[in-house]
MIDOSE-1310 file (N, C-alpha, C; in nm, 2 decimals, decimal comma, always signed):
residues 98
xxxx	+0,06/-0,12/+0,01/-0,01/+0,01/+0,01/+0,08/+0,13/-0,02; +0,04/+0,22/-0,09/+0,13/+0,34/-0,07/+0,05/+0,48/-0,04; +0,10/+0,53/+0,05/+0,01/+0,66/+0,09/+0,10/+0,78/+0,07; +0,04/+0,90/+0,07/+0,09/+1,04/+0,06/+0,01/+1,11/+0,17
xxxx	+0,11/+1,18/+0,24/+0,03/+1,27/+0,38/+0,09/+1,39/+0,36; +0,03/+1,49/+0,35/+0,06/+1,62/+0,32/-0,02/+1,70/+0,41; +0,05/+1,83/+0,45/+0,02/+1,92/+0,55/+0,11/+2,06/+0,54; +0,05/+2,13/+0,63/+0,15/+2,26/+0,63/+0,14/+2,33/+0,79
xxxx	+0,25/+2,34/+0,84/+0,27/+2,42/+0,94/+0,27/+2,55/+0,96; +0,26/+2,60/+1,11/+0,26/+2,75/+1,12/+0,39/+2,80/+1,07; +0,39/+2,90/+1,04/+0,52/+2,98/+1,00/+0,66/+2,96/+1,07; +0,61/+2,96/+1,19/+0,75/+2,93/+1,28/+0,77/+2,81/+1,34
xxxx	+0,72/+2,71/+1,27/+0,72/+2,58/+1,30/+0,78/+2,49/+1,21; +0,84/+2,54/+1,11/+0,90/+2,43/+1,01/+1,03/+2,37/+1,05; +1,12/+2,44/+1,11/+1,25/+2,38/+1,13/+1,20/+2,27/+1,29; +1,10/+2,30/+1,34/+1,10/+2,22/+1,45/+1,01/+2,06/+1,40
xxxx	+0,94/+2,11/+1,29/+0,86/+1,98/+1,24/+0,97/+1,91/+1,18; +1,07/+1,96/+1,10/+1,17/+1,88/+1,02/+1,24/+1,80/+1,11; +1,29/+1,86/+1,23/+1,37/+1,78/+1,35/+1,29/+1,67/+1,39; +1,13/+1,68/+1,43/+1,06/+1,58/+1,47/+1,05/+1,47/+1,35
xxxx	+1,03/+1,52/+1,22/+1,03/+1,41/+1,10/+1,16/+1,33/+1,10; +1,28/+1,38/+1,12/+1,38/+1,29/+1,15/+1,40/+1,19/+1,24; +1,37/+1,22/+1,36/+1,36/+1,14/+1,43/+1,22/+1,01/+1,42; +1,11/+1,05/+1,37/+1,02/+0,97/+1,34/+1,06/+0,88/+1,23
xxxx	+1,12/+0,92/+1,13/+1,17/+0,83/+1,04/+1,29/+0,75/+1,08; +1,36/+0,78/+1,16/+1,48/+0,73/+1,24/+1,41/+0,59/+1,31; +1,32/+0,62/+1,37/+1,22/+0,54/+1,45/+1,14/+0,41/+1,35; +1,11/+0,47/+1,24/+1,03/+0,37/+1,13/+1,17/+0,28/+1,08
xxxx	+1,28/+0,34/+1,06/+1,37/+0,27/+1,01/+1,42/+0,13/+1,13; +1,41/+0,19/+1,25/+1,45/+0,08/+1,33/+1,35/-0,01/+1,36; +1,23/+0,01/+1,32/+1,12/-0,09/+1,32/+1,15/-0,21/+1,26; +1,20/-0,18/+1,12/+1,25/-0,30/+1,03/+1,13/-0,38/+0,99
xxxx	+1,00/-0,31/+0,97/+0,89/-0,41/+0,94/+0,81/-0,38/+0,81; +0,91/-0,38/+0,71/+0,87/-0,38/+0,57/+0,79/-0,25/+0,54; +0,84/-0,13/+0,58/+0,80/+0,00/+0,54/+0,93/+0,07/+0,47; +0,89/+0,14/+0,36/+0,99/+0,23/+0,27/+0,91/+0,39/+0,34
xxxx	+0,98/+0,46/+0,38/+0,91/+0,61/+0,42/+1,02/+0,69/+0,40; +0,94/+0,81/+0,31/+1,04/+0,93/+0,30/+0,95/+1,05/+0,29; +1,02/+1,15/+0,34/+0,98/+1,27/+0,38/+1,02/+1,41/+0,32; +0,95/+1,47/+0,27/+1,00/+1,61/+0,18/+0,96/+1,73/+0,25
xxxx	+1,04/+1,83/+0,23/+0,97/+1,98/+0,30/+1,00/+2,04/+0,14; +0,88/+2,11/+0,16/+0,84/+2,20/-0,01/+0,96/+2,34/+0,03; +0,99/+2,40/-0,07/+1,08/+2,54/-0,06/+1,01/+2,66/+0,02; +0,87/+2,65/+0,04/+0,81/+2,73/+0,11/+0,86/+2,72/+0,27
xxxx	+0,91/+2,60/+0,29/+0,96/+2,57/+0,43/+0,86/+2,53/+0,53; +0,75/+2,53/+0,54/+0,61/+2,51/+0,61/+0,55/+2,39/+0,54; +0,54/+2,33/+0,41/+0,47/+2,24/+0,38/+0,54/+2,11/+0,37; +0,49/+1,99/+0,40/+0,57/+1,88/+0,38/+0,50/+1,76/+0,35
xxxx	+0,54/+1,69/+0,28/+0,50/+1,56/+0,23/+0,57/+1,44/+0,25; +0,47/+1,34/+0,29/+0,54/+1,20/+0,35/+0,50/+1,11/+0,25; +0,58/+1,03/+0,19/+0,55/+0,91/+0,10/+0,58/+0,79/+0,18; +0,46/+0,69/+0,19/+0,48/+0,55/+0,27/+0,46/+0,44/+0,19
xxxx	+0,55/+0,35/+0,18/+0,52/+0,22/+0,11/+0,51/+0,12/+0,23; +0,41/+0,07/+0,29/+0,39/-0,01/+0,36/+0,32/-0,18/+0,31; +0,40/-0,26/+0,34/+0,38/-0,39/+0,29/+0,24/-0,44/+0,30; +0,16/-0,42/+0,41/+0,02/-0,46/+0,44/-0,04/-0,40/+0,56
xxxx	-0,17/-0,46/+0,56/-0,25/-0,39/+0,69/-0,18/-0,40/+0,80; -0,14/-0,54/+0,81/-0,07/-0,59/+0,96/+0,03/-0,49/+0,97; +0,13/-0,46/+0,89/+0,23/-0,38/+0,90/+0,18/-0,23/+0,93; +0,08/-0,19/+0,85/+0,02/-0,03/+0,92/+0,00/-0,05/+1,05
xxxx	-0,09/-0,16/+1,09/-0,14/-0,15/+1,24/-0,01/-0,14/+1,33; +0,10/-0,22/+1,29/+0,21/-0,23/+1,39/+0,26/-0,10/+1,39; +0,28/-0,02/+1,28/+0,35/+0,10/+1,27/+0,23/+0,21/+1,36; +0,11/+0,20/+1,34/+0,02/+0,29/+1,42/+0,02/+0,27/+1,56
xxxx	+0,05/+0,14/+1,60/+0,04/+0,11/+1,75/+0,17/+0,14/+1,83; +0,28/+0,19/+1,76/+0,40/+0,22/+1,82/+0,39/+0,34/+1,90; +0,45/+0,38/+2,04/+0,43/+0,49/+2,10/+0,48/+0,58/+2,02; +0,60/+0,57/+1,93/+0,68/+0,68/+1,89/+0,59/+0,75/+1,77
xxxx	+0,49/+0,67/+1,68/+0,40/+0,70/+1,62/+0,29/+0,78/+1,65; +0,23/+0,76/+1,78/+0,13/+0,83/+1,85/+0,18/+0,96/+1,90; +0,32/+0,97/+1,95/+0,38/+1,09/+2,00/+0,39/+1,17/+1,88; +0,45/+1,14/+1,78/+0,47/+1,21/+1,66/+0,36/+1,31/+1,61
xxxx	+0,26/+1,21/+1,60/+0,11/+1,25/+1,56/+0,07/+1,37/+1,63; +0,04/+1,33/+1,78/+0,01/+1,42/+1,87/+0,07/+1,56/+1,86; +0,22/+1,53/+1,88/+0,30/+1,65/+1,87/+0,26/+1,76/+1,74; +0,22/+1,70/+1,64/+0,23/+1,77/+1,53/+0,08/+1,85/+1,51
xxxx	-0,01/+1,81/+1,58/-0,13/+1,86/+1,53/-0,12/+2,00/+1,57; -0,10/+2,04/+1,72/-0,09/+2,21/+1,74/+0,00/+2,28/+1,62; +0,11/+2,21/+1,57/+0,21/+2,27/+1,48/+0,13/+2,31/+1,33; +0,02/+2,26/+1,31/-0,06/+2,25/+1,18/-0,10/+2,39/+1,18
xxxx	-0,11/+2,43/+1,04/-0,21/+2,54/+0,98/-0,31/+2,48/+0,91; -0,23/+2,38/+0,81/-0,32/+2,30/+0,74/-0,34/+2,15/+0,81; -0,43/+2,10/+0,83/-0,39/+1,93/+0,90/-0,36/+1,84/+0,77; -0,29/+1,75/+0,84/-0,28/+1,63/+0,73/-0,37/+1,58/+0,66
xxxx	-0,37/+1,56/+0,52/-0,44/+1,49/+0,42/-0,35/+1,36/+0,38; -0,46/+1,25/+0,40/-0,38/+1,13/+0,38/-0,45/+1,06/+0,24; -0,35/+1,04/+0,13/-0,42/+1,01/+0,02/-0,37/+0,85/-0,04; -0,44/+0,77/-0,05/-0,39/+0,63/-0,09/-0,34/+0,66/-0,25
xxxx	-0,22/+0,59/-0,27/-0,18/+0,60/-0,41/-0,19/+0,46/-0,48; -0,20/+0,49/-0,61/-0,16/+0,34/-0,70/-0,06/+0,37/-0,80; +0,04/+0,27/-0,76/+0,16/+0,28/-0,86/+0,15/+0,24/-0,97; +0,17/+0,34/-1,09/+0,16/+0,31/-1,23/+0,31/+0,25/-1,30
xxxx	+0,40/+0,33/-1,25/+0,54/+0,27/-1,30/+0,65/+0,34/-1,20; +0,75/+0,26/-1,21/+0,86/+0,28/-1,13/+0,98/+0,24/-1,19; +1,11/+0,29/-1,16/+1,24/+0,26/-1,20/+1,29/+0,14/-1,12; +1,23/+0,13/-1,00/+1,26/+0,03/-0,90/+1,19/-0,09/-0,92
xx	+1,10/-0,12/-1,01/+1,05/-0,26/-1,07/+1,13/-0,33/-1,16; +1,11/-0,44/-1,15/+1,17/-0,53/-1,25/+1,32/-0,58/-1,23
């Protein structure tokens, strides 16, 4: 399953959110559970896009049950000017295939 999460933080929260994302992604990597995760910061400094490739629903549930996941999402909410939108994606083509 492929997911895109996008949101915008308040003008003074860009660097704080970027630092929080770095720790969040490190925790995902340490989990080692079939998740590929990338996070991007737009040139405006306050818009972020996360792209997640998650093996299956069981892996998604494992991720969402982790304390670091809950802490990250709770801490992010008051920083947001535009709340996160989650969009499921369907892969059409990739250089990573085949």
